[in-house]
BAKOL-182943 format. One record per residue: z, x, y of N, C-alpha, C in turn; chain; residue in one letter. Coordinates in nm, 4 decimals. Example, Ala and Ser with C-alpha at 12.3 -4.5 7.8 and 13.67 -1.06 7.14 Angstrom:
# BAKOL-182943
> 0.7800;1.3190;-0.5690;0.7800;1.2300;-0.4500;0.7800;1.3200;-0.3300;A;A
> 0.7080;1.2850;-0.2250;0.7140;1.3670;-0.1060;0.7870;1.2900;0.0030;A;S
# end
This chain:
# BAKOL-182943
> -2.1454;2.0402;1.1829;-2.0764;1.9203;1.1471;-1.9949;1.9404;1.0208;A;M
> -1.8738;1.8912;1.0166;-1.7835;1.9020;0.9036;-1.8301;1.8210;0.7897;A;T
> -1.8397;1.8756;0.6660;-1.8752;1.7948;0.5529;-1.7739;1.6904;0.5223;A;P
> -1.8088;1.5740;0.4760;-1.7092;1.4701;0.4489;-1.6151;1.5162;0.3391;A;P
> -1.4821;1.4636;0.3568;-1.3831;1.5002;0.2647;-1.3897;1.3924;0.1537;A;V
> -1.4022;1.4352;0.0290;-1.4009;1.3345;-0.0781;-1.2581;1.3136;-0.1258;A;K
> -1.2223;1.1842;-0.1400;-1.0870;1.1530;-0.1745;-1.0822;1.0886;-0.3107;A;L
> -0.9746;1.1199;-0.3794;-0.9443;1.0473;-0.5050;-0.8807;0.9088;-0.4641;A;S
> -0.8715;0.8187;-0.5648;-0.8066;0.6916;-0.5401;-0.6679;0.7163;-0.4858;A;H
> -0.5966;0.8058;-0.5407;-0.4559;0.8313;-0.4959;-0.4504;0.8795;-0.3562;A;T
> -0.5325;0.9801;-0.3238;-0.5348;1.0296;-0.1824;-0.5726;0.9165;-0.0820;A;A
> -0.6701;0.8342;-0.1241;-0.7080;0.7260;-0.0360;-0.5947;0.6263;-0.0140;A;A
> -0.5214;0.5997;-0.1207;-0.4034;0.5098;-0.1134;-0.2969;0.5685;-0.0197;A;L
> -0.2745;0.6981;-0.0328;-0.1806;0.7604;0.0554;-0.2249;0.7541;0.2033;A;I
> -0.3514;0.7777;0.2331;-0.4011;0.7669;0.3686;-0.3843;0.6223;0.4184;A;L
> -0.4208;0.5274;0.3364;-0.4119;0.3813;0.3711;-0.2656;0.3555;0.4079;A;Q
> -0.1736;0.4079;0.3271;-0.0370;0.3778;0.3453;0.0160;0.4401;0.4777;A;T
> -0.0260;0.5597;0.5103;0.0045;0.6222;0.6352;-0.0477;0.5406;0.7514;A;I
> -0.1702;0.5013;0.7407;-0.2294;0.4133;0.8421;-0.1515;0.2869;0.8691;A;R
> -0.0867;0.2363;0.7634;-0.0105;0.1164;0.7762;0.1275;0.1369;0.8390;A;Q
> 0.1666;0.2596;0.8637;0.2900;0.2897;0.9269;0.4020;0.3539;0.8478;A;G
> 0.3697;0.3798;0.7204;0.4680;0.4479;0.6332;0.4401;0.5970;0.6418;A;Y
> 0.5160;0.6701;0.7220;0.4731;0.8064;0.7670;0.5453;0.9225;0.7111;A;C
> 0.6436;0.9060;0.6169;0.7114;1.0200;0.5659;0.7102;1.0036;0.4082;A;Y
> 0.7303;1.1203;0.3456;0.7174;1.1209;0.2008;0.7851;1.0132;0.1126;A;G
> 0.9162;1.0043;0.1371;0.9943;0.9025;0.0568;0.9474;0.7608;0.0830;A;F
> 0.9072;0.7335;0.2051;0.8560;0.6049;0.2421;0.7197;0.5789;0.1664;A;D
> 0.6383;0.6815;0.1727;0.5083;0.6638;0.0972;0.5314;0.6493;-0.0552;A;I
> 0.6250;0.7226;-0.1069;0.6572;0.7113;-0.2537;0.7089;0.5710;-0.2815;A;M
> 0.7949;0.5243;-0.1985;0.8558;0.3885;-0.2152;0.7505;0.2805;-0.2183;A;D
> 0.6617;0.2808;-0.1205;0.5614;0.1796;-0.1042;0.4538;0.1849;-0.2114;A;V
> 0.4117;0.3057;-0.2496;0.2995;0.3169;-0.3406;0.3466;0.3153;-0.4871;A;T
> 0.4710;0.3573;-0.5090;0.5156;0.3745;-0.6452;0.4773;0.5079;-0.7138;A;G
> 0.4161;0.5904;-0.6266;0.3754;0.7242;-0.6798;0.4912;0.8173;-0.6822;A;L
> 0.4959;0.9129;-0.7783;0.6134;1.0097;-0.7868;0.5950;1.1165;-0.6838;A;P
> 0.7006;1.1912;-0.6535;0.6997;1.2992;-0.5582;0.6039;1.4047;-0.6018;A;S
> 0.5873;1.4318;-0.7335;0.4928;1.5312;-0.7825;0.3522;1.4963;-0.7617;A;G
> 0.3247;1.3735;-0.7208;0.1860;1.3318;-0.6801;0.1729;1.3318;-0.5282;A;T
> 0.2721;1.2694;-0.4646;0.2657;1.2493;-0.3173;0.2646;1.3746;-0.2336;A;V
> 0.3643;1.4654;-0.2606;0.3737;1.5826;-0.1788;0.2536;1.6799;-0.1957;A;Y
> 0.2097;1.7065;-0.3193;0.0924;1.7964;-0.3281;-0.0316;1.7324;-0.2604;A;P
> -0.0460;1.6000;-0.2722;-0.1583;1.5394;-0.2045;-0.1535;1.5477;-0.0536;A;A
> -0.0263;1.5315;0.0003;-0.0098;1.5439;0.1448;-0.0429;1.6789;0.1922;A;L
> 0.0007;1.7868;0.1108;-0.0336;1.9218;0.1466;-0.1889;1.9484;0.1506;A;R
> -0.2586;1.8913;0.0406;-0.3991;1.9058;0.0402;-0.4680;1.8323;0.1563;A;R
> -0.4179;1.7074;0.1868;-0.4778;1.6337;0.3010;-0.4571;1.7045;0.4327;A;L
> -0.3381;1.7671;0.4445;-0.3178;1.8410;0.5685;-0.4036;1.9658;0.5719;A;E
> -0.4163;2.0393;0.4668;-0.5062;2.1564;0.4570;-0.6503;2.1192;0.4927;A;R
> -0.6948;2.0048;0.4515;-0.8304;1.9586;0.4752;-0.8473;1.8921;0.6194;A;D
> -0.7396;1.8872;0.6969;-0.7481;1.8416;0.8317;-0.7506;1.6888;0.8432;A;G
> -0.7133;1.6165;0.7352;-0.7202;1.4744;0.7300;-0.5908;1.4146;0.7891;A;V
> -0.4762;1.4841;0.7705;-0.3489;1.4440;0.8279;-0.2853;1.5583;0.9014;A;V
> -0.2021;1.5304;0.9937;-0.1192;1.6326;1.0627;0.0262;1.5907;1.0396;A;Q
> 0.1077;1.6909;1.0385;0.2496;1.6647;1.0148;0.3345;1.7209;1.1321;A;S
> 0.4536;1.6653;1.1435;0.5470;1.7066;1.2467;0.6872;1.6753;1.1984;A;K
> 0.7758;1.7777;1.2035;0.9144;1.7582;1.1681;0.9833;1.6870;1.2754;A;W
> 1.0665;1.5906;1.2472;1.1513;1.5200;1.3459;1.2575;1.6129;1.3888;A;E
> 1.3200;1.5820;1.5081;1.4231;1.6686;1.5582;1.5538;1.6489;1.4712;A;G
> 1.6282;1.7563;1.4631;1.7483;1.7533;1.3791;1.8526;1.6585;1.4289;A;E
> 1.8497;1.6374;1.5655;1.9535;1.5518;1.6256;1.9362;1.4103;1.5724;A;T
> 1.8115;1.3676;1.5689;1.7871;1.2271;1.5178;1.8297;1.2139;1.3712;A;S
> 1.8020;1.3149;1.2888;1.8362;1.3037;1.1453;1.9928;1.3160;1.1321;A;A
> 2.0532;1.4026;1.2135;2.2000;1.4103;1.2084;2.2711;1.2880;1.2413;A;Q
> 2.2143;1.2139;1.3476;2.2769;1.0897;1.3872;2.2692;0.9833;1.2808;A;Q
> 2.1740;0.9960;1.1897;2.1567;0.9050;1.0798;2.2138;0.9603;0.9472;A;Q
> 2.2757;1.0807;0.9557;2.3400;1.1475;0.8478;2.2467;1.1654;0.7263;A;D
> 2.1291;1.2274;0.7568;2.0319;1.2554;0.6524;1.9568;1.3852;0.6921;A;R
> 1.8782;1.4408;0.5945;1.7969;1.5538;0.6302;1.6811;1.5166;0.7182;A;P
> 1.6291;1.6125;0.7959;1.5099;1.5865;0.8808;1.3890;1.5388;0.7962;A;P
> 1.3116;1.4511;0.8498;1.1906;1.4032;0.7821;1.0700;1.4703;0.8458;A;R
> 0.9669;1.4857;0.7641;0.8348;1.5351;0.8051;0.7470;1.4168;0.8156;A;K
> 0.7012;1.3834;0.9357;0.6136;1.2630;0.9551;0.4722;1.3088;0.9534;A;Y
> 0.3863;1.2207;0.8958;0.2405;1.2419;0.8859;0.1713;1.1370;0.9671;A;Y
> 0.0592;1.1801;1.0206;-0.0333;1.0875;1.0907;-0.1756;1.1287;1.0589;A;R
> -0.2638;1.0291;1.0644;-0.4105;1.0542;1.0396;-0.4641;1.1254;1.1573;A;L
> -0.5573;1.2134;1.1361;-0.6304;1.2781;1.2373;-0.7586;1.1886;1.2623;A;T
> -0.8423;1.2295;1.3610;-0.9698;1.1598;1.3748;-1.0526;1.1718;1.2483;A;R
> -1.0598;1.2944;1.1908;-1.1299;1.3092;1.0619;-1.0672;1.2219;0.9565;A;L
> -0.9362;1.2109;0.9589;-0.8686;1.1268;0.8540;-0.9042;0.9795;0.8668;A;G
> -0.9148;0.9294;0.9859;-0.9508;0.7906;1.0061;-1.0944;0.7702;0.9573;A;N
> -1.1871;0.8627;0.9871;-1.3232;0.8425;0.9374;-1.3333;0.8590;0.7894;A;G
> -1.2535;0.9496;0.7345;-1.2499;0.9677;0.5905;-1.1981;0.8444;0.5199;A;T
> -1.0895;0.7861;0.5787;-1.0360;0.6658;0.5201;-1.1333;0.5458;0.5261;A;L
> -1.2135;0.5310;0.6359;-1.3124;0.4275;0.6422;-1.4189;0.4443;0.5355;A;L
> -1.4594;0.5669;0.5069;-1.5529;0.5944;0.4024;-1.4944;0.5582;0.2701;A;D
> -1.3668;0.5916;0.2477;-1.2981;0.5646;0.1195;-1.2883;0.4190;0.0985;A;A
> -1.2574;0.3404;0.2009;-1.2506;0.1929;0.1862;-1.3839;0.1359;0.1462;A;V
> -1.4910;0.1885;0.1965;-1.6258;0.1456;0.1524;-1.6515;0.1831;0.0098;A;K
> -1.6126;0.2975;-0.0336;-1.6256;0.3406;-0.1706;-1.5284;0.2669;-0.2676;A;R
> -1.4079;0.2437;-0.2180;-1.3079;0.1774;-0.3083;-1.2681;0.0472;-0.2445;A;Y
> -1.3506;-0.0610;-0.2584;-1.3174;-0.1853;-0.1827;-1.1846;-0.2476;-0.2130;A;P
> -1.1307;-0.2274;-0.3276;-1.0002;-0.2825;-0.3674;-0.8826;-0.2123;-0.2985;A;L
> -0.9087;-0.0986;-0.2321;-0.8049;-0.0206;-0.1700;-0.7285;-0.1005;-0.0717;A;L
> -0.7913;-0.1849;0.0061;-0.7204;-0.2636;0.1133;-0.6309;-0.3665;0.0505;A;E
> -0.6609;-0.4113;-0.0759;-0.5764;-0.5039;-0.1394;-0.4525;-0.4402;-0.2026;A;Q
> -0.4541;-0.3049;-0.2218;-0.3447;-0.2377;-0.2898;-0.2375;-0.1929;-0.1900;A;L
> -0.2646;-0.1923;-0.0652;-0.1704;-0.1318;0.0288;-0.0842;-0.2440;0.0932;A;T
> 0.0376;-0.2081;0.1388;0.1329;-0.3097;0.2006;0.0820;-0.3455;0.3370;A;P
> 0.1474;-0.4515;0.3875;0.1250;-0.4910;0.5254;0.1707;-0.3798;0.6194;A;E
> 0.1159;-0.3774;0.7352;0.1588;-0.2735;0.8321;0.3044;-0.2787;0.8654;A;A
> 0.3631;-0.1699;0.8755;0.5026;-0.1548;0.9098;0.5151;-0.1740;1.0594;A;K
> 0.6136;-0.2461;1.1050;0.6267;-0.2663;1.2530;0.7015;-0.1537;1.3126;A;T
> 0.6763;-0.1275;1.4333;0.7416;-0.0143;1.5053;0.8954;-0.0245;1.4940;A;R
> 0.9460;-0.1471;1.5068;1.0902;-0.1621;1.5008;1.1499;-0.1284;1.3636;A;S
> 1.0741;-0.1596;1.2572;1.1158;-0.1207;1.1194;1.1064;0.0295;1.1014;A;R
> 1.0073;0.0854;1.1648;0.9799;0.2285;1.1406;1.0955;0.3137;1.1916;A;Q
> 1.1586;0.2684;1.2962;1.2722;0.3486;1.3480;1.2354;0.4564;1.4461;A;G
> 1.1656;0.5586;1.3978;1.1283;0.6693;1.4788;0.9824;0.6800;1.4905;A;V
> 0.9319;0.7006;1.6117;0.7887;0.7139;1.6331;0.7568;0.8659;1.6079;A;T
> 0.6674;0.8924;1.5115;0.6343;1.0358;1.4861;0.5689;1.1031;1.6068;A;P
# end
């Protein structure tokens, strides 16, 4: 059995934000107010620990919108369980995150 992943408040907030539908770095930064120097290292650690998975979008989609390709993140099964444990440990976490982003606002499904 895999030992539980211990999350900081920041990592838990990032997971909660991803679960709400904010799935790429700049979106996570915008919603949480966290700087890139916090978000991107945390995302790399979370991916290394198997809590999130990432996938680059196709270049065609990015080119059509005249921007660089985005790397989208999603919670793994372990990530969902880890987030549930974090919400129990940090009960205010649910009050700190935004409402779920709708599919139509999200634009691209990761």
